[in-house]
C-alpha positions in Angstrom: -7.3 53.8 -28.8 -6.4 53.3 -25.2 -9.5 51.2 -24.5 -8.7 49.0 -27.5 -5.1 48.5 -26.2 -6.4 47.7 -22.7 -8.9 45.2 -24.0 -6.3 43.5 -26.1 -3.8 43.3 -23.2 -6.5 41.8 -20.9 -7.4 39.2 -23.6 -3.8 38.2 -24.1 -3.4 37.8 -20.3 -6.5 35.7 -20.1 -5.2 33.5 -22.9 -1.9 33.0 -21.2 -3.6 32.2 -17.9 -5.8 29.6 -19.5 -2.8 27.9 -21.1 -0.9 27.8 -17.8 -3.8 26.2 -16.0 -4.4 23.5 -18.7 -3.5 19.9 -18.0 -0.5 20.1 -20.5 1.5 22.1 -17.9 0.0 20.5 -14.8 0.7 16.9 -15.8 4.5 17.0 -15.4 4.3 18.6 -12.0 1.9 15.9 -10.8 3.9 13.0 -12.2 7.1 14.5 -10.7 5.6 14.7 -7.2 4.2 11.1 -7.6 7.6 9.8 -8.6 9.3 11.6 -5.8 6.8 10.0 -3.3 7.4 6.6 -4.8 11.2 6.9 -4.5 11.2 8.2 -1.0 12.3 5.6 1.6 9.5 3.9 3.5 8.9 4.7 7.1 8.9 2.1 9.9 5.1 2.1 10.0 4.9 1.5 6.2 7.4 -1.4 6.5 5.3 -2.8 9.3 2.2 -2.5 7.2 3.9 -4.5 4.3 5.0 -7.2 6.7 1.6 -7.5 8.4 -0.2 -7.7 5.1 2.1 -10.5 3.9 1.4 -12.4 7.2 -2.3 -11.8 6.9 -2.7 -13.6 3.6 -5.5 -16.1 3.7 -7.3 -14.4 6.5 -10.7 -12.7 5.8 -13.2 -10.5 7.5 -13.1 -10.1 11.3 -10.2 -12.5 11.6 -8.0 -10.4 9.3 -9.1 -7.2 11.0 -8.2 -8.5 14.5 -4.9 -9.9 13.2 -3.9 -6.6 11.5 -4.8 -4.6 14.6 -2.7 -6.8 16.8 0.2 -6.9 14.3 0.3 -3.2 13.7 0.1 -2.3 17.4 3.0 -4.5 18.4 5.9 -2.5 19.7 9.5 -3.3 18.9 11.4 -5.1 21.7 12.6 -2.8 24.4 16.1 -4.5 24.3 16.8 -2.7 21.0 16.3 0.7 22.7 19.5 2.7 23.0 21.1 3.1 26.4 20.8 6.6 27.7 23.5 8.5 29.4 21.5 8.5 32.6 21.3 4.7 32.5 25.1 4.5 31.9 25.7 6.7 34.9 23.5 4.5 37.1 25.3 1.3 36.0 28.8 2.7 36.2 28.1 4.2 39.7 26.9 0.9 40.9 30.0 -0.9 39.5 32.3 1.8 41.0 31.2 1.3 44.6 34.2 1.2 46.9 36.5 3.0 44.5 37.9 6.4 45.4 40.1 9.1 43.9 41.9 8.6 40.7 40.9 4.9 40.4 37.2 5.8 40.4 37.8 8.7 38.0 39.6 6.4 35.5 37.0 3.7 35.9 34.1 6.1 35.3 35.8 7.6 32.3 36.2 4.2 30.6 32.9 3.0 31.7 30.9 6.0 30.5 32.8 6.1 27.2 32.2 2.4 26.4 29.5 1.7 23.9 26.9 -0.6 25.5 
């Protein structure tokens, strides 16, 4: 009797396992992850790829390959890089030459807190 019970429990577990691994249960998870990936914001590289592809319309073969390589490897302008605290210190120290005491302290405070 115990063997019959054990065999029936194993058979029931096998049936449940096969149902869980079927495509009926797997499809919603796959479509949910695909829709999450589609709705995620594009990275800078992805945006650059879209722009370069639009600009490369009409080009074929080696010409397109060379254009895409050049377009995708272009770096953004250095002027758009944020000013670091160290750069601010250098600039403010240079501007504060000749100042002393409270005047220098007040100037440095406003200079360093200014957004450049």
